[in-house]
KEKESE-869609 format. One record per residue: residue number from 1; residue in one letter; x, y, z of N, C-alpha, C in turn. Coordinates in Angstrom, 1 decimal, padded with zeros to 4 digits. Example, Ala and Ser with C-alpha at 12.3 -4.5 7.8 and 13.67 -1.06 7.14 Angstrom:
BEGIN
+-----+-----+--------+--------+--------+--------+--------+--------+--------+--------+--------+
|   n | res |    n.X |    n.Y |    n.Z |   ca.X |   ca.Y |   ca.Z |    c.X |    c.Y |    c.Z |
+-----+-----+--------+--------+--------+--------+--------+--------+--------+--------+--------+
|   1 |   A |  013.2 | -005.7 |  007.8 |  012.3 | -004.5 |  007.8 |  013.2 | -003.3 |  007.8 |
|   2 |   S |  012.8 | -002.2 |  007.1 |  013.7 | -001.1 |  007.1 |  012.9 |  000.0 |  007.9 |
+-----+-----+--------+--------+--------+--------+--------+--------+--------+--------+--------+
END
This chain:
BEGIN
+-----+-----+--------+--------+--------+--------+--------+--------+--------+--------+--------+
|   n | res |    n.X |    n.Y |    n.Z |   ca.X |   ca.Y |   ca.Z |    c.X |    c.Y |    c.Z |
+-----+-----+--------+--------+--------+--------+--------+--------+--------+--------+--------+
|   1 |   M |  015.6 |  064.0 | -012.4 |  014.9 |  065.2 | -012.8 |  014.3 |  065.9 | -011.6 |
|   2 |   E |  014.5 |  067.2 | -011.6 |  013.8 |  067.9 | -010.5 |  012.3 |  068.0 | -010.7 |
|   3 |   R |  011.6 |  067.8 | -009.6 |  010.2 |  067.9 | -009.7 |  009.8 |  069.4 | -009.3 |
|   4 |   I |  008.8 |  069.9 | -010.1 |  008.4 |  071.3 | -009.8 |  007.1 |  071.2 | -009.0 |
|   5 |   E |  007.1 |  071.7 | -007.8 |  005.9 |  071.6 | -007.0 |  004.8 |  072.7 | -007.4 |
|   6 |   L |  003.6 |  072.4 | -007.1 |  002.5 |  073.3 | -007.4 |  002.7 |  074.7 | -006.9 |
|   7 |   A |  003.2 |  074.8 | -005.6 |  003.4 |  076.1 | -005.0 |  004.4 |  076.9 | -005.8 |
|   8 |   G |  005.5 |  076.2 | -006.2 |  006.5 |  076.9 | -007.0 |  006.0 |  077.3 | -008.4 |
|   9 |   F |  005.2 |  076.4 | -009.0 |  004.7 |  076.7 | -010.3 |  003.7 |  077.8 | -010.2 |
|  10 |   G |  002.8 |  077.8 | -009.2 |  001.8 |  078.9 | -009.0 |  002.5 |  080.2 | -008.8 |
|  11 |   T |  003.6 |  080.2 | -008.0 |  004.3 |  081.5 | -007.8 |  004.9 |  082.0 | -009.1 |
|  12 |   E |  005.6 |  081.1 | -009.9 |  006.2 |  081.5 | -011.1 |  005.2 |  082.1 | -012.1 |
|  13 |   V |  004.0 |  081.4 | -012.2 |  003.0 |  081.9 | -013.1 |  002.4 |  083.2 | -012.6 |
|  14 |   G |  002.2 |  083.3 | -011.3 |  001.6 |  084.5 | -010.7 |  002.5 |  085.7 | -010.9 |
|  15 |   Q |  003.8 |  085.5 | -010.8 |  004.8 |  086.6 | -011.1 |  004.7 |  087.1 | -012.5 |
|  16 |   R |  004.6 |  086.2 | -013.4 |  004.7 |  086.6 | -014.8 |  003.3 |  087.0 | -015.4 |
|  17 |   F |  002.2 |  086.5 | -014.8 |  000.9 |  086.8 | -015.4 |  000.1 |  087.8 | -014.5 |
|  18 |   Q |  000.8 |  088.5 | -013.6 |  000.1 |  089.5 | -012.8 | -000.6 |  090.6 | -013.6 |
|  19 |   F | -000.1 |  090.8 | -014.8 | -000.7 |  091.8 | -015.7 | -002.1 |  091.5 | -016.0 |
|  20 |   L | -002.5 |  090.2 | -016.0 | -003.9 |  089.8 | -016.3 | -004.8 |  090.4 | -015.2 |
|  21 |   V | -004.3 |  090.5 | -014.0 | -005.1 |  091.0 | -012.9 | -005.0 |  092.5 | -013.0 |
|  22 |   D | -003.8 |  093.1 | -013.1 | -003.6 |  094.5 | -013.0 | -004.2 |  095.3 | -014.2 |
|  23 |   L | -004.0 |  094.8 | -015.4 | -004.5 |  095.5 | -016.6 | -005.8 |  095.1 | -017.1 |
|  24 |   H | -006.2 |  093.8 | -016.8 | -007.4 |  093.3 | -017.5 | -008.5 |  092.8 | -016.5 |
|  25 |   G | -008.3 |  093.1 | -015.2 | -009.3 |  092.8 | -014.2 | -009.7 |  091.4 | -014.0 |
|  26 |   M | -008.7 |  090.5 | -014.3 | -009.0 |  089.1 | -014.1 | -008.8 |  088.7 | -012.7 |
|  27 |   E | -009.5 |  087.7 | -012.2 | -009.3 |  087.1 | -010.9 | -008.3 |  086.0 | -011.0 |
|  28 |   G | -007.5 |  085.9 | -010.0 | -006.5 |  084.9 | -009.9 | -005.2 |  085.4 | -009.3 |
|  29 |   P | -004.2 |  084.6 | -009.2 | -004.2 |  083.2 | -009.7 | -004.9 |  082.2 | -008.8 |
|  30 |   E | -005.6 |  081.3 | -009.4 | -006.2 |  080.2 | -008.7 | -005.5 |  078.9 | -009.0 |
|  31 |   C | -004.8 |  078.3 | -008.0 | -004.0 |  077.1 | -008.2 | -004.7 |  075.8 | -007.9 |
|  32 |   S | -004.4 |  074.8 | -008.7 | -005.1 |  073.5 | -008.5 | -004.0 |  072.4 | -008.8 |
|  33 |   D | -004.2 |  071.3 | -008.2 | -003.3 |  070.2 | -008.4 | -004.2 |  068.9 | -008.6 |
|  34 |   H | -005.4 |  069.1 | -009.2 | -006.3 |  068.0 | -009.4 | -005.8 |  066.9 | -010.3 |
|  35 |   L | -005.5 |  067.2 | -011.5 | -004.8 |  066.2 | -012.4 | -003.4 |  066.6 | -012.7 |
|  36 |   L | -003.2 |  067.9 | -013.0 | -001.9 |  068.5 | -013.3 | -001.8 |  069.7 | -012.5 |
|  37 |   P | -000.6 |  070.1 | -012.2 | -000.4 |  071.5 | -011.6 | -001.0 |  072.5 | -012.6 |
|  38 |   S | -001.9 |  073.3 | -012.1 | -002.7 |  074.2 | -012.9 | -002.8 |  075.6 | -012.2 |
|  39 |   V | -002.9 |  076.6 | -013.1 | -003.1 |  078.0 | -012.6 | -004.2 |  078.6 | -013.5 |
|  40 |   F | -005.2 |  079.2 | -012.9 | -006.3 |  079.8 | -013.7 | -006.5 |  081.3 | -013.4 |
|  41 |   Y | -006.8 |  082.0 | -014.4 | -007.2 |  083.4 | -014.3 | -008.6 |  083.5 | -015.0 |
|  42 |   R | -009.5 |  084.2 | -014.3 | -010.9 |  084.3 | -014.8 | -011.4 |  085.7 | -014.9 |
|  43 |   R | -012.3 |  086.0 | -015.8 | -013.2 |  087.1 | -015.8 | -014.4 |  086.8 | -016.7 |
|  44 |   P | -015.5 |  087.5 | -016.6 | -016.6 |  087.1 | -017.4 | -016.3 |  087.0 | -018.8 |
|  45 |   G | -016.5 |  085.8 | -019.4 | -016.3 |  085.6 | -020.8 | -014.9 |  085.1 | -021.2 |
|  46 |   L | -014.0 |  085.0 | -020.2 | -012.6 |  084.6 | -020.5 | -012.0 |  083.8 | -019.4 |
|  47 |   L | -011.3 |  082.7 | -019.7 | -010.6 |  081.9 | -018.8 | -009.2 |  081.6 | -019.4 |
|  48 |   V | -008.1 |  082.0 | -018.7 | -006.8 |  081.6 | -019.1 | -006.3 |  080.5 | -018.1 |
|  49 |   S | -005.9 |  079.4 | -018.7 | -005.5 |  078.2 | -018.0 | -004.0 |  077.9 | -018.3 |
|  50 |   T | -003.2 |  077.6 | -017.3 | -001.9 |  077.3 | -017.4 | -001.7 |  075.9 | -016.8 |
|  51 |   F | -001.1 |  074.9 | -017.5 | -000.9 |  073.6 | -017.0 |  000.5 |  073.2 | -017.1 |
|  52 |   L |  001.0 |  072.4 | -016.1 |  002.4 |  071.9 | -016.1 |  002.3 |  070.4 | -016.2 |
|  53 |   N |  002.7 |  069.8 | -017.3 |  002.7 |  068.4 | -017.5 |  004.1 |  067.9 | -017.2 |
|  54 |   Q |  004.2 |  067.2 | -016.1 |  005.5 |  066.7 | -015.6 |  005.8 |  065.3 | -016.1 |
|  55 |   G |  005.7 |  065.1 | -017.4 |  006.1 |  063.8 | -017.9 |  007.6 |  063.6 | -017.7 |
|  56 |   D |  008.2 |  062.6 | -018.2 |  009.6 |  062.3 | -018.0 |  010.5 |  063.2 | -018.9 |
|  57 |   G |  011.5 |  063.7 | -018.3 |  012.6 |  064.4 | -019.1 |  012.1 |  065.5 | -020.0 |
|  58 |   A |  012.4 |  065.3 | -021.3 |  012.1 |  066.3 | -022.3 |  010.6 |  066.4 | -022.5 |
|  59 |   G |  009.8 |  065.4 | -022.0 |  008.3 |  065.5 | -022.2 |  007.6 |  066.5 | -021.3 |
|  60 |   R |  008.4 |  067.1 | -020.4 |  007.8 |  068.1 | -019.5 |  007.4 |  069.3 | -020.3 |
|  61 |   R |  006.2 |  069.8 | -020.1 |  005.8 |  070.9 | -021.0 |  004.8 |  071.8 | -020.2 |
|  62 |   I |  004.7 |  073.0 | -020.7 |  003.7 |  074.0 | -020.2 |  002.7 |  074.1 | -021.4 |
|  63 |   T |  001.4 |  074.1 | -021.0 |  000.3 |  074.4 | -021.9 | -000.5 |  075.5 | -021.4 |
|  64 |   I | -000.7 |  076.5 | -022.3 | -001.6 |  077.7 | -022.0 | -002.8 |  077.5 | -022.9 |
|  65 |   S | -004.0 |  077.6 | -022.3 | -005.2 |  077.6 | -023.1 | -006.1 |  078.8 | -022.7 |
|  66 |   V | -006.8 |  079.3 | -023.7 | -007.7 |  080.4 | -023.4 | -009.1 |  079.9 | -023.9 |
|  67 |   S | -010.1 |  080.1 | -023.0 | -011.5 |  079.8 | -023.3 | -012.2 |  081.2 | -023.4 |
|  68 |   V | -012.8 |  081.4 | -024.5 | -013.6 |  082.6 | -024.8 | -015.1 |  082.2 | -024.8 |
|  69 |   E | -015.9 |  082.9 | -024.1 | -017.3 |  082.6 | -024.0 | -018.1 |  083.9 | -024.3 |
|  70 |   M | -019.0 |  083.8 | -025.2 | -019.9 |  084.9 | -025.5 | -021.2 |  084.4 | -025.7 |
|  71 |   G | -022.2 |  085.2 | -025.9 | -023.6 |  084.8 | -026.0 | -023.8 |  083.7 | -027.0 |
|  72 |   Q | -023.1 |  083.7 | -028.1 | -023.3 |  082.7 | -029.2 | -022.4 |  081.5 | -029.0 |
|  73 |   G | -021.7 |  081.3 | -027.9 | -021.0 |  080.1 | -027.7 | -019.7 |  080.3 | -027.0 |
|  74 |   S | -018.9 |  079.2 | -026.9 | -017.6 |  079.3 | -026.2 | -016.6 |  078.4 | -027.0 |
|  75 |   V | -015.4 |  078.8 | -027.0 | -014.3 |  078.0 | -027.7 | -013.1 |  078.1 | -026.8 |
|  76 |   R | -012.4 |  077.0 | -026.8 | -011.1 |  076.9 | -026.1 | -010.0 |  076.6 | -027.1 |
|  77 |   A | -009.0 |  077.5 | -027.0 | -007.8 |  077.4 | -028.0 | -006.5 |  077.5 | -027.2 |
|  78 |   E | -005.5 |  076.8 | -027.7 | -004.2 |  076.9 | -027.1 | -003.4 |  078.1 | -027.6 |
|  79 |   L | -002.5 |  078.6 | -026.7 | -001.8 |  079.8 | -027.0 | -001.1 |  079.8 | -028.4 |
|  80 |   P | -000.3 |  078.7 | -028.7 |  000.4 |  078.7 | -030.0 | -000.6 |  078.9 | -031.2 |
|  81 |   A | -001.8 |  078.3 | -031.1 | -002.7 |  078.4 | -032.2 | -003.3 |  079.8 | -032.3 |
|  82 |   L | -003.5 |  080.5 | -031.1 | -004.0 |  081.9 | -031.1 | -002.9 |  082.8 | -031.7 |
|  83 |   V | -001.7 |  082.6 | -031.3 | -000.6 |  083.4 | -031.8 | -000.5 |  083.4 | -033.3 |
|  84 |   E | -000.7 |  082.2 | -033.9 | -000.7 |  082.0 | -035.3 | -001.9 |  082.6 | -036.0 |
|  85 |   A | -003.1 |  082.3 | -035.4 | -004.4 |  082.7 | -036.0 | -004.5 |  084.2 | -036.1 |
|  86 |   V | -003.9 |  085.0 | -035.1 | -004.0 |  086.4 | -035.2 | -003.0 |  087.0 | -036.1 |
|  87 |   G | -002.0 |  086.2 | -036.5 | -001.0 |  086.7 | -037.5 |  000.2 |  087.3 | -036.8 |
|  88 |   F |  000.4 |  086.9 | -035.5 |  001.6 |  087.5 | -034.8 |  002.9 |  086.8 | -035.2 |
|  89 |   A |  002.9 |  085.4 | -035.2 |  004.1 |  084.6 | -035.5 |  003.7 |  083.2 | -035.6 |
|  90 |   P |  004.6 |  082.4 | -036.2 |  004.3 |  080.9 | -036.2 |  004.1 |  080.4 | -034.8 |
|  91 |   G |  003.1 |  079.5 | -034.6 |  002.8 |  079.0 | -033.3 |  003.9 |  078.4 | -032.5 |
|  92 |   H |  004.9 |  077.8 | -033.3 |  006.0 |  077.1 | -032.6 |  006.9 |  078.1 | -031.8 |
|  93 |   L |  006.7 |  079.4 | -032.0 |  007.5 |  080.3 | -031.2 |  007.0 |  080.5 | -029.8 |
|  94 |   A |  005.8 |  080.1 | -029.5 |  005.3 |  080.2 | -028.1 |  006.0 |  079.1 | -027.3 |
|  95 |   G |  006.5 |  079.5 | -026.2 |  007.3 |  078.6 | -025.4 |  006.5 |  077.5 | -024.7 |
|  96 |   W |  007.1 |  076.3 | -024.5 |  006.4 |  075.2 | -023.9 |  007.3 |  074.3 | -023.1 |
|  97 |   K |  008.6 |  074.5 | -023.2 |  009.5 |  073.6 | -022.5 |  009.5 |  073.8 | -021.0 |
|  98 |   A |  009.6 |  072.7 | -020.2 |  009.6 |  072.7 | -018.8 |  010.4 |  071.6 | -018.2 |
|  99 |   H |  011.5 |  071.2 | -018.9 |  012.3 |  070.1 | -018.4 |  013.1 |  070.4 | -017.2 |
| 100 |   N |  013.2 |  071.6 | -016.8 |  013.8 |  072.0 | -015.5 |  013.2 |  073.4 | -015.2 |
| 101 |   V |  013.5 |  073.9 | -014.0 |  012.9 |  075.1 | -013.5 |  013.3 |  076.3 | -014.4 |
| 102 |   A |  014.6 |  076.4 | -014.9 |  015.0 |  077.5 | -015.7 |  014.2 |  077.5 | -017.1 |
| 103 |   A |  014.0 |  076.3 | -017.7 |  013.3 |  076.2 | -018.9 |  011.8 |  076.6 | -018.7 |
| 104 |   M |  011.3 |  076.2 | -017.6 |  009.9 |  076.6 | -017.3 |  009.8 |  078.1 | -017.1 |
| 105 |   Q |  010.7 |  078.7 | -016.5 |  010.7 |  080.2 | -016.3 |  010.8 |  080.9 | -017.6 |
| 106 |   R |  011.7 |  080.4 | -018.5 |  011.8 |  081.0 | -019.8 |  010.5 |  080.9 | -020.6 |
| 107 |   S |  009.9 |  079.7 | -020.6 |  008.7 |  079.4 | -021.3 |  007.6 |  080.4 | -020.8 |
| 108 |   L |  007.5 |  080.5 | -019.4 |  006.4 |  081.4 | -018.9 |  006.7 |  082.8 | -019.3 |
| 109 |   D |  007.9 |  083.3 | -019.3 |  008.3 |  084.6 | -019.7 |  007.8 |  084.8 | -021.2 |
| 110 |   N |  008.1 |  083.9 | -022.0 |  007.7 |  083.9 | -023.4 |  006.1 |  083.9 | -023.5 |
| 111 |   N |  005.5 |  083.1 | -022.8 |  004.0 |  083.0 | -022.8 |  003.4 |  084.3 | -022.4 |
| 112 |   A |  004.0 |  085.0 | -021.4 |  003.5 |  086.2 | -020.9 |  003.5 |  087.3 | -022.0 |
| 113 |   I |  004.6 |  087.3 | -022.7 |  004.7 |  088.3 | -023.9 |  003.6 |  088.1 | -024.9 |
| 114 |   W |  003.4 |  086.8 | -025.3 |  002.3 |  086.5 | -026.2 |  000.9 |  086.9 | -025.7 |
| 115 |   L |  000.7 |  086.5 | -024.4 | -000.6 |  086.8 | -023.8 | -000.8 |  088.3 | -023.7 |
| 116 |   R |  000.2 |  089.1 | -023.4 |  000.1 |  090.6 | -023.4 | -000.4 |  091.1 | -024.7 |
| 117 |   R |  000.2 |  090.5 | -025.8 | -000.2 |  091.0 | -027.1 | -001.6 |  090.5 | -027.5 |
| 118 |   L | -002.0 |  089.4 | -027.1 | -003.2 |  088.8 | -027.4 | -004.4 |  089.3 | -026.7 |
| 119 |   M | -004.2 |  089.8 | -025.5 | -005.4 |  090.2 | -024.6 | -006.3 |  091.3 | -025.3 |
| 120 |   P | -005.8 |  092.3 | -025.9 | -006.7 |  093.2 | -026.6 | -007.5 |  092.6 | -027.7 |
| 121 |   E | -007.0 |  091.6 | -028.4 | -007.7 |  090.9 | -029.4 | -008.8 |  090.0 | -028.8 |
| 122 |   L | -008.4 |  089.3 | -027.7 | -009.3 |  088.4 | -027.0 | -010.5 |  089.1 | -026.4 |
| 123 |   L | -010.2 |  090.3 | -025.8 | -011.3 |  091.0 | -025.1 | -012.1 |  091.9 | -026.1 |
| 124 |   G | -011.6 |  092.0 | -027.3 | -012.4 |  092.8 | -028.3 | -013.6 |  092.1 | -028.8 |
| 125 |   P | -014.3 |  092.7 | -029.7 | -015.6 |  092.1 | -030.2 | -015.4 |  090.9 | -031.0 |
| 126 |   D | -014.2 |  090.7 | -031.5 | -013.9 |  089.5 | -032.3 | -013.2 |  088.4 | -031.6 |
| 127 |   G | -013.1 |  088.4 | -030.3 | -012.4 |  087.5 | -029.5 | -012.9 |  086.0 | -029.7 |
| 128 |   L | -014.2 |  085.8 | -029.8 | -014.7 |  084.5 | -030.0 | -014.3 |  084.0 | -031.5 |
| 129 |   D | -014.4 |  084.9 | -032.4 | -014.0 |  084.5 | -033.8 | -012.6 |  084.2 | -033.9 |
| 130 |   L | -011.7 |  084.9 | -033.2 | -010.3 |  084.6 | -033.1 | -010.0 |  083.2 | -032.6 |
| 131 |   A | -010.7 |  082.9 | -031.5 | -010.6 |  081.5 | -030.9 | -011.1 |  080.5 | -031.9 |
| 132 |   R | -012.2 |  080.7 | -032.5 | -012.6 |  079.8 | -033.5 | -011.6 |  079.6 | -034.7 |
| 133 |   K | -011.1 |  080.7 | -035.1 | -010.1 |  080.6 | -036.2 | -008.9 |  079.8 | -035.7 |
| 134 |   A | -008.5 |  080.0 | -034.5 | -007.3 |  079.2 | -034.0 | -007.6 |  077.7 | -033.9 |
| 135 |   V | -008.8 |  077.4 | -033.6 | -009.2 |  075.9 | -033.5 | -009.4 |  075.3 | -034.9 |
| 136 |   E | -009.9 |  076.1 | -035.8 | -010.2 |  075.6 | -037.1 | -009.1 |  075.8 | -038.2 |
| 137 |   R | -008.0 |  076.3 | -037.8 | -007.0 |  076.6 | -038.7 | -006.5 |  075.4 | -039.5 |
| 138 |   P | -006.1 |  075.5 | -040.7 | -005.7 |  074.4 | -041.5 | -004.4 |  073.9 | -041.0 |
| 139 |   K | -004.1 |  072.6 | -041.3 | -002.8 |  072.0 | -040.8 | -001.6 |  072.7 | -041.5 |
| 140 |   R | -001.8 |  073.1 | -042.7 | -000.7 |  073.8 | -043.4 | -001.1 |  075.3 | -043.6 |
| 141 |   R | -000.2 |  076.1 | -043.3 | -000.4 |  077.6 | -043.4 | -000.1 |  078.0 | -044.8 |
| 142 |   Q | -000.7 |  079.1 | -045.2 | -000.4 |  079.7 | -046.5 |  001.1 |  080.1 | -046.6 |
| 143 |   P |  001.6 |  079.9 | -047.8 |  003.0 |  080.3 | -048.0 |  003.2 |  081.8 | -047.9 |
| 144 |   N |  004.4 |  082.3 | -047.5 |  004.8 |  083.7 | -047.5 |  003.9 |  084.5 | -046.6 |
| 145 |   V |  003.5 |  084.0 | -045.4 |  002.7 |  084.8 | -044.5 |  003.6 |  085.9 | -043.9 |
| 146 |   K |  003.0 |  087.1 | -043.8 |  003.7 |  088.2 | -043.2 |  003.4 |  088.3 | -041.7 |
| 147 |   W |  004.3 |  087.9 | -040.9 |  004.1 |  087.8 | -039.4 |  004.3 |  089.2 | -038.8 |
| 148 |   K |  003.6 |  089.6 | -037.8 |  003.8 |  090.9 | -037.1 |  005.0 |  090.9 | -036.2 |
| 149 |   Y |  005.3 |  089.7 | -035.6 |  006.4 |  089.7 | -034.6 |  007.5 |  088.6 | -034.9 |
| 150 |   A |  007.4 |  087.9 | -036.0 |  008.4 |  086.8 | -036.2 |  009.8 |  087.2 | -036.4 |
+-----+-----+--------+--------+--------+--------+--------+--------+--------+--------+--------+
END
């Protein structure tokens, strides 16, 4: 299996998530290889984290999490849960595969689409409530949900 280096991962994330800097004033990308290859974008009250878990074969995956912090607390939620909590689509539609470079690129492209859609919600007055809803959502969703983008 091909190993994806931090520099390559950071470059791929940076290309796809540049809108976080350009449109939303976030600082980044900040790359780290402390435990996992990671890329971070920050602004007051918001942290977007991208992790590459390079397990064996099909176990390789990308994880995007968003931490929202406001005066009344902070909450960290993963991208699929946020996508579902806001009513955009079932969470499983958020890409995660990274078993090779092409799969990682497709997943990052997909994640960028969802993040673009989520940013107005996360930066709005109900951003913390959305993150809480994503973390506290029930294991089973209501039947016949009307998704905005599914």
